[in-house]
N, C-alpha and C positions, 0 to 999 in steps of 0.2 A: 392432429384433428383440427378441422376448420370450425371455429366457434370462438367464444370469449376466451381470451388468453389470460391465464393467471398472472397477476401482478403487472406484467409489462407487455402483454399481448395486445393485438388489435382485433376489434370485432365490429360488425356492421350494426348500426342501430339508427333508426330514423330520428332520434332525439339528439344526435351528435351535432355539435356546432361546426365541425370540420367536415366538409363534403368532398366527395369524389364524383366528378362529373360523368365519368364513364367507367362503370365497374367492369364490364366485359373487356374493355380495352386494357384495364389494369391487369386483368387475368392473363390476357394475351402477352403483355409485356413481361410478366413474371415468368411465363413458360419459356420465353426466349432468353431471359436473363439468367435463369437458374443454372444453366449449363456453362456459363461464361465465367471467367476469372481474370484477374490482373488487368493488363492493357486492353484486352478484348472487352471486358466489362466496362471499363472507363470510356472507351470509344462508343459503346452502345448507349450508355447514359448520355454522353455528349450529343450524339445524333438525335436521340429521342427528345432531349430537352428543348430542342429548337421548336418543336410542335406541341409537346406535352409536358411543359415544365412542372405543372402541379402533380401530374401522375408520376413523373420521374422522382420528384421529391418524396412522395409517399413510398415509392418502390425502394428507394435507397434506404429510407428509415426502417422499413420492414425487413429488408434483406440484411441490414446491419445487426438485427436482433436474432441470435441463433435460435431462440425459442419460437420464432414466427416463420422461419424458412419453411416453405411448402404448406403453411397453415394460415395464410393471410386472407384467403377467401372466407367470408364469414356470413353470419345470418343476422337478422332475417332479410329475406328478399321481399320487397313490396311492389305492388303494381303501380301505386300512385306516385312513388318518388324513387329517385336513385338512392341506393344505400349509402350510408355515411360511416366514417371511421372515427373511433374514439378509443381512449385508453380504458380497458376494462377496470371496474372497481376493484380495489384491493380487498382481499379476504384475509381474515386473521390467520396467522401461522401458529399452530399449536405445537408444544413440545411435550416430552414425556412428563407425566404427572398432572398436566392440565386436565380439567374436567369440564365437559359441556353436556348439560342435561344428564342422561343416564349413562354417559360414556366417559371412561377414564382413558386418556391418550397414553399409548405406550411408545409408539415410534411412527415415523413416516414410511409408508410402503411405496408410494409413488405420487408424482405430480403430473397433471395433464392440463389440457386446454380449458377444461370446464371446472376443475377443482383439484383438491388434494385428497388422497386416500391414506387413511391412518390404520395401523393396527391398534385396536382399542379393546378395553374390557367393558362388556355390558354388565353393569353392576347388579342390576335387578335379577339377572339370570346367571351371573358369574360365568360368563363364557367369553372366549376371544372372538372378535368379529372384525370385519373390514368396514370402516366408517368413511364414507365419501362425503365431503363437505363441499357444496357448490353454491353458486348464487341461486336465489329463490325463483328459478325459472325452469321451464322444460317439463317433460313427462317421463323421464327415464325410469323412475321407480314403478310407475303404473304399467309401462311397457314390459319391463322385466318380470313383474309379478304375474304376467300371463304366460311366462315361459318356464315351465317346470321340466327341464331337460338335464340329463347327466353331464352334458358338455357346455352348459351355460351356468354362470355363477348365480347361485340362488340368492334372492333378496328376502330380507326378513321384515323390514319396516321402513317407513319414511316419516320424518317429523320436521316441523318448521321451527326455526329459532328466530324470535322476533328482533332481538337486539344483540348483535347486529343481525340483519336479515339474511338468513342462510337456510339452506335445505340440507338435512342430515339423512343420508341414505345408508341404512344398516344392511350389510350383506354378509354372506358366509365368508370366513377367512380361508382363503386357499393358500396353503403353505407351498408357494412356488415362486417362480420368476417369470417376468414377461418374456415373450419370444424375442422381442427387440433386445432385451438385455442379454439373452443367450447368444443372439447373432453378434452383438458387439463383443462378447467374450471370445467367440470363435475367431473373429477378425483380428482382435488384439492378441490372440494366442493365449488368453487366460485359460481357455480350454484347448489343450494341445492336440495336434494331429497324432495318429489318425482319429478322426471324429467318430465316436460311437455313442450309442444310447447310454452305455454304462458311464462313460466319462461325463456326459452332460448331466446325468442324475447325481453323480458324485459332486459336481460343481454346484448344482442347485441346492443340495443338502447342506453344503458349506455356507451358502449365501442367504438362505431363508431367515427371516427375522425371528420366527418362533417355530420350533420343531413340532410336528403334529403328533397327536396320539396315534398309536398303532392302528392301522387299517388293514385287517386281514385280506379283504377283497382287493385292496390296492397292491398287495405284495405280488399277486399273480400278474397284474399289469406291469409292475416294475421288472419282474423277471423277463417278461416278453420284451419290454422296451429296452432293457439292458443289452439285448442281443442284436439290436438294429444297427445296420450300417447307414451311410449317408442317405442313400436312396430310400431305404425303408423308413427312415425318420420323416422324410418329406411326405411319403405316402400315408404314414400313420397320422401325422398332424393334419394333413389335407382331408382324409376321410372323416376324422372326428369333427372337423369344422363343417364339412358338408352335412353331416348328420344334424348338427346343431342348427345350421341355417335352413335346412330342409324343414325342420320342425317349426322354426320361426315363420317361414313362408306359409306353411299351412295355417298358422294363426293370423295370417294377413299382415305380417310385420317384415319390413325391409331394414337391414342393419345400416347399410350405406356408409359405414366407416370402418371397414375391415382393414386392419394393418397389424404388424407384429406387436405393437404396443398394446393392442387390445386383446391379445391372446396370452393366457397364462399356462405354463407347464408346471405341474406340481412335482413333489419329490418322488412320486410313484410313476410318473410318466403320463398322468392324466392331462387332458387338454381341455381348457375352459375358455369360452368366449365371454367377453364382458364389454362394458361401455356402450349402452344403447342410447346415448344422449341425443344423437341426431337421427335416430331411427324414425321411420314413418310407419304408421299403423292405419289400417282401413277405418278404425274407429275415430281417428282425428278429424276435426273440422278443418276447413280450408285455412283459417287463420293460424291454427296450431301447426298445421303441416308446413306453412311458410315459415313460421317462427322456428320450427325445429330443424329445418333443412341445413345440411352441411356436409362435411366429408373431409378427406385428406387428399390433397392434390396429387401426390405421387401414386396413389392407389385408386383414384376416382375414375369411374367410367366416363367415356366421351360424352354420353348423353347426360350424365350428371353435371359435367362442366358446362354443357350447353344451357342448362337452366339459368346460369348466371348471366348469359348473354341474350336470353330469349326476350322477345317483345312482350310476351305473355308468360311470365315465370310460372304462374300457377298451372297453366295448361301444360307446360313442359314438365313441371314437377309431377303432375298427375299421370303423365305418360311413362314415368319410370316404373320398371318392374323388376322381378327377381334376377333378371340377367345382368343388372347393374352390380348386384352382390356377387354374381358368378365372375364378372370381370375383376372386381376388387380382390376376391379370393385368389383368382389366377395370378394377379400381380403380386400378392403376398407370397404365394408359393414360388413364384419366379425368383423373388429375392432370396428366399430360403434355399432354393435349388442352386442359385448362383454361388452362395456362400459355401454350400456343402458339396459343390461339384457333382450334381445329380446326373443321372443317366439321360441320354438323348430321348429315350422313349417317353419319359415323364415330361420332357420339354415339349414334345409334340402335343400332349394333352393340354398343357398350359397355353400353348399357342392357340389352340381352338378356344379355350376359355377366355382369352383376351383379344379376340377379334374386334376390330373397330365396329363393324356392323353387328348389332345385337342378335340379329337373326342367324348369324353364322356361329354363334356360341352354342354351348349346350343348352337344351331347352329347359332344364331344371337342375336343381342341386342333386337330385337322385341320379340323374344321368351323368353328371360330373363325378359323383361319388362312385358310380359303377365303373367308369373308366379308370379311376384311381385304384379301385378294388382289384381290377384285372391285373394291373401292374404289381399290386401287392402279392397276388397269387404267383405271378411269374418270379417275383423276387424271392418268395419262399422256396419255390422249386430250385432256383439257382443256389440258394443258401444251403439246401440239402445236398447238392452235388459236391463232390470233392473240390477243394480249392485248387484253382489252376495255377501252375507255375508259369513263368514267362514263355517257355517253349510251348506249353499246352495252350497258352493264350494266343500265340501266333497261329497255332493249328486251328483254333476255334474261329479266328478271323478269316481263315482260308480253308474252311471245312471241306468243300468239294474237291479242292486240289489235294488236300491231305488224303481224302478218300481214294482218289485216283492213284496217288503215289504208292500208298500202302498196298492197294490191290495189285498194282503192277509188280511191285517188289516181291510179293508173295508168289505171283505167277512165275517170275524169273527164278526164285528159289526152288520152286517145284520143278522147273525145267532143268536146273543144275543137278538136283537130286536124281532126276530121270537119266540125265547124261552119265552121271557117275555109275549108276546101276547098269546102264547099257554097256559102258566101257568094260565093266568087270564081267558081265554075264552074256553079252550079245556080240559086240563088235569083234572081239577076239575070235569068235566062232564063225564069222562071215568070210566068204571068199573075197578076193580083190575086186571082182566085178560087182559083187553085191555091195561092197563098201563104196564103190563109185556111185552107185544109185543112192546110197545113204547120204553121201556128200552132196549130191545133186539136190536131194530133198532139203538138206540143211540150208543150202544156199538160196533156194528159190521158194519152196513151199512154206517153210517155217517163217521167213520174213513176211511173206504174203499174208499168212495167217495172223501174225501179230499186228501188222499194219491195218488189216481189215477190221479186226476186233477193236484195236485202239481208236480207229476212225469212228466206228459205231458208238463206242463209249463216249468219246469226245463230243460227237453230235448230240447224243442224248443229254449229256450234262449241259452243253451249250444251250440247247433248246429249253431245258428246265430253267437255267439261270437267266437266260435272256428274257423269257416271259415274266419271270419274277421281277427283274430289274425294270422292265417297261411299265409294269402296273403295280401300284402300291395299295390297291384296294384290298379289303379283307378277303374277297373271293379268290384273288390271284395268290395271295400269301397262303391261304388255306390249301389251294391246289398244290403249291410248291411243297408245303409241309407233308401232305399226303403222298405226293410222288416221291419225296425223299425217302419215305419208309420202304419204298419198293426197290431202291437202289441196290441193297444187298442181294435181292432176288435176281436182278439183272446181272450182277456180278457172277452169280452162280450160273446163269444161262451162258455167259461168255466163257466161263471155265469149261462148261460142257461142249460148247461150240468149238473150243480150241483143242481139247484133249481127246474127245471121243472120235471125231473125224481123223485126227492124227493116228490114232490107234488102228484105224482101218486103212488109211492111205499108205503108211509105211510098209506093212507086210504085203499088201496087194501089189504095190508098185515094184517092190523088190522081186516078188514072185514072177511078175509079168515080164520084167526087163532082164533079169539075170538068173532065173531059175528058182526052184522051190527052196524054201528055208526049212532046215531040219526042225522037227516037231519040238525038241527041247529048246532050241534057240527061239523059235516062234513063241513058245510059252513064256520065256523070260522077256521077250520083246513086249508082249501084251501086258505082262505083269508090270514092267517099268512104266508103261503109259497109264495103267490103272492106278498105281501108287502115286504117280505124279498128279494125276487128275484128282484123286481123293485128297491129297495134301492141299492143292490149290483150291479145291472146292470148300473144304471144311474151314481152313484157317482164314482164307480171304473172306468168306461169308461171315464168320464169327467176328472178325476184326471190323469189317465194314458195318455190321449190325451195331457193334459197340460205338463206332464213330458217329453213326447217324443218330443213335439215341442219346449220345453224350454231347455231341458238338453241333448237330444240325437241328434236330427236332425241337429241343427246349427253347431255342432262341428265335424261331421263325413264327412270331405271332404279331398280328396287327394290334394297335392300341385299343381296338374295340372288340377283341375276341377274348372270351373267358376260357382259360385252359382247363378248368376243373371238369366241365361236362364234355367238351369237345375232345380232349385228349383221351378220355376213357373210351369214347366211341371210335375214334380214329385208330387207336392202338389195338383195340379188340379186333377191328376189321383187318388191320395190317398184319396182326400176328396170327391170323388164321393160316395163311400160307407160310408164315415164318416158322410156325410150330413144325410143319412138315419138313421145311428146310433144315431146321435145327435137329430134328430126329435123324435126317439123312446124314448131316455132318457129324452128329454124335456117333452114328454107326461107323462112318468112315474113320473117325478119330480112333475108335476102339479097334477097327480093322488094322 
């Protein structure tokens, strides 16, 4: 968090004796230096020291303190003078058993740039609370008091301690761990792979300072959270934060410091947003808005960073809107997605949320949340499907090829069955001249038929896939999905075009070129074609229908399409003809 640093941090204040001549330049140098290390960093310092020795000295000192990395930009920004740097005043550190006003300290929950949060007992009401002790500045308590939302940490009261001068903010104690702590545990493998909601909740339960009282409503959330995989965890946390921020935006409040350290996950899987210390409210006057401004560099939107470099900081500050929070939330979820190896589809949503140009981001938190909700729906659909083995997984990645291969194999099986039947009941009854005609048809007509139908099928699939690959807009993806539902029908059409003409061509050609076929032989010949056709028709249709509904349709959705309503409509339309086909194939199977 950019702001006063507890104990050893740096903050900006116009009363400081130590000045920085160009704050925007210092910000630029930090952004270049933060990705360097070793010899590269030393060479960078050496080259910049030739023209900016004072700035480099400040930068070295700040980067040497691990508590200030990515947090050295601070407040307030003034129009009349350049900001200055000084050591933040020391605040007392309390230990278990210490008492301050109505609160008895039990333990430290966490430390941040603006203060320390303790688990404390509020003696007058005999309840456990989170007590945040900060310098006597800011308006965090007043801001949070306006936000009564289930995903925002509730605030109870604020009081001032005169000696030493401190502000005591009493909040609801959330029995959980910050998202930052959870990510660190995953990276350090304190939470072992494979990552799941259940493993994370077990780890949180072991780490919380004080176990909560039983919350019956929380048990339902915990049961749901426990079943989440990596992608579902990201979507759950993202949608809960979107809800909280959408509510804050309606109240005219921008958070402006969204990062994993300001998100708490409790023992039930509940998600809570906290730390509104640098938030901006429409109710603030210009002086307070300038004094409050800050953020965390790694998650700060480009327009937020530009405030530090603007000639008129107040004008730039007043130009910030809710899309800055959308960017910061997108960056937070990007980090979460990277640690959890989330799906590419979620990555596309986050890319839109973190566009450099604010106009290219989502227009509101509700719109951002809708995109995440859509992916949650798809994740639930996939979760309900049978788990895919490695072989099935390869089939899913090449679904159209799999569809073609299985369809062709079943046609060939049907042909082999027909040949076996003909060999037993037909060919032995034909004259040599009639068999010559049969051989002629086998060598010329049958290959021609297979090549023609194969070419037609390949053309149809290539057309479908090429149009889908060329266009990634929702309309094209929607068309691809709808057309894929018709593929089993086209498979049936091909079976009919292959077997029904053959049943006519063979006896007519034999009769015409080598004499009439006996009625009993003709009956068996027609029977063999009929059985082969029905086998190819029923089993190829049913298998292709299964493959489409299992491997193609559920996975062809754009990031902006909601499957809940569209799937019902598309499947109902697509299954009108499918019911007829199914009835026919059911009849053929019984036959």
